[in-house]
C-alpha positions as CSV (number, residue, x, y, z in Angstrom):
1,M,0.0,0.0,0.0
2,T,1.1,3.5,-0.7
3,A,0.9,6.6,1.5
4,V,-2.0,7.8,-0.7
5,D,-3.8,4.5,0.1
6,D,-3.0,4.9,3.7
7,L,-4.4,8.4,3.6
8,A,-7.6,7.2,2.1
9,A,-8.0,4.6,4.9
10,V,-7.4,7.1,7.6
11,L,-9.8,9.6,6.1
12,G,-12.3,6.7,5.9
13,E,-11.8,6.2,9.7
14,R,-12.1,9.9,10.4
15,F,-15.1,10.6,8.1
16,A,-17.4,7.6,8.3
17,A,-19.2,8.3,5.0
18,V,-16.1,7.8,2.9
19,D,-16.2,4.9,0.6
20,V,-12.5,4.0,0.9
21,P,-12.1,1.7,-2.2
22,K,-13.9,4.2,-4.4
23,F,-11.8,7.0,-2.9
24,R,-8.5,5.1,-3.6
25,R,-9.4,4.8,-7.3
26,H,-10.5,8.5,-7.7
27,P,-7.9,10.2,-9.9
28,A,-8.5,13.7,-8.3
29,F,-8.1,12.2,-4.9
30,R,-4.9,10.5,-5.8
31,R,-3.5,13.6,-7.4
32,N,-4.5,16.0,-4.5
33,A,-3.5,13.4,-1.8
34,A,0.0,13.0,-3.4
35,A,0.4,16.7,-3.4
36,A,-0.8,17.1,0.1
37,L,1.5,14.3,1.4
38,A,4.5,15.8,-0.4
39,S,3.7,19.3,1.0
40,L,2.8,18.3,4.6
41,G,5.1,15.2,4.9
42,G,2.8,12.6,6.3
43,V,-0.7,11.1,6.6
44,E,-1.4,12.4,10.1
45,A,-0.4,16.0,9.2
46,V,-2.6,15.8,6.1
47,V,-5.6,14.4,8.1
48,G,-5.1,17.1,10.7
49,E,-5.1,19.9,8.1
50,V,-8.1,18.5,6.3
51,S,-9.9,18.0,9.6
52,A,-9.2,21.6,10.6
53,Y,-11.6,22.8,7.9
54,G,-14.4,21.4,10.0
55,G,-17.0,18.6,9.8
56,T,-18.7,17.2,6.8
57,A,-22.2,16.9,8.1
58,G,-24.7,17.8,5.4
59,A,-22.2,17.4,2.5
60,A,-23.9,16.2,-0.6
61,D,-20.7,14.5,-1.8
62,I,-18.1,13.9,1.0
63,H,-15.6,12.7,-1.5
64,R,-15.6,16.0,-3.4
65,V,-15.4,17.9,-0.2
66,L,-12.4,16.0,1.0
67,V,-10.7,16.2,-2.4
68,A,-11.2,20.0,-2.4
69,R,-9.9,20.2,1.2
70,L,-6.7,18.4,0.2
71,G,-6.2,21.0,-2.5
72,W,-6.8,23.8,0.0
73,A,-4.4,22.2,2.4
74,V,-1.6,22.3,-0.2
75,E,-2.4,26.0,-1.0
76,D,-2.6,27.0,2.7
77,V,0.7,25.3,3.6
78,A,2.4,27.0,0.6
79,E,1.0,30.3,1.7
80,R,2.0,29.9,5.3
81,R,5.5,29.0,4.2
82,Q,5.7,32.0,1.9
83,I,4.6,34.3,4.7
84,A,7.2,32.8,7.0
85,D,9.9,33.2,4.3
86,D,8.8,36.8,3.7
87,R,8.9,37.5,7.4
88,T,12.4,36.0,7.7
89,E,13.6,38.0,4.7
90,A,12.1,41.2,6.2
91,D,13.7,40.5,9.5
92,R,17.1,40.0,7.8
93,W,16.8,43.3,5.9
94,A,15.9,45.1,9.1
95,S,19.0,43.6,10.7
96,V,21.1,44.7,7.8
97,G,19.7,48.2,8.2
98,R,20.5,48.2,11.9
99,A,24.0,47.0,11.3
100,A,24.7,49.7,8.7
101,R,23.2,52.5,10.9
102,R,25.2,51.3,13.9
103,G,28.4,51.4,11.9
104,E,27.6,54.9,10.6
105,T,26.8,56.1,14.1
106,L,30.1,54.8,15.5
107,R,31.9,56.3,12.5
108,A,30.5,59.7,13.5
109,L,31.6,59.2,17.1
110,V,35.1,58.3,15.8
111,D,35.2,61.3,13.5
112,R,34.3,63.6,16.4
113,G,37.0,62.1,18.5
114,D,34.5,60.7,21.1
115,L,35.5,57.1,20.4
116,F,38.7,55.4,19.2
117,L,38.3,53.2,16.1
118,D,39.4,50.0,17.9
119,E,36.8,50.7,20.6
120,A,34.1,51.1,17.9
121,A,35.2,47.9,16.2
122,A,35.1,46.0,19.6
123,S,31.6,47.3,20.2
124,L,30.5,46.0,16.8
125,A,32.0,42.6,17.5
126,R,30.0,42.4,20.7
127,E,26.8,43.7,19.2
128,F,26.8,41.7,16.0
129,P,27.8,38.0,16.5
130,D,26.6,37.2,12.9
131,P,29.8,37.6,10.8
132,D,27.9,39.0,7.8
133,L,26.1,41.7,9.8
134,R,29.3,42.5,11.7
135,G,31.2,42.8,8.4
136,L,28.5,45.2,7.1
137,A,28.7,47.3,10.2
138,E,32.5,47.4,10.1
139,A,32.3,48.5,6.4
140,A,30.0,51.3,7.5
141,L,32.4,52.2,10.3
142,T,35.5,52.2,8.2
143,G,34.1,53.3,4.9
144,G,34.9,49.9,3.4
145,A,38.6,50.1,4.3
146,K,40.0,47.2,6.2
């Protein structure tokens, strides 16, 4: 048995009106189930996602409802991943901006004679453990000179 077949069986247990043999042969189910399994990683995760859309009481065709929900699950997971990726990228750019501003601020203090260059560099080393961010801040501090 494949994971798609296992998913049909578990959905049959969860939603009593499902005709499991019929469901296993349904091309749209097989296609959406395979996509959902690839996206979510396992039968229980897919069942959890499909179940989160609510019950099926009153559904004229439970098989169509579940096939649609499998498709929604794939779309929703992709959207959540995209949102998380976008948030991560926005956070990274914000960090880049903070590092550049901090390096520029320290540069101004060095230029005014309020801080020595080595003190400013040591401060950046403490403030930015990430080597890429530290390098960016140091470039802003030194004007790109090493």
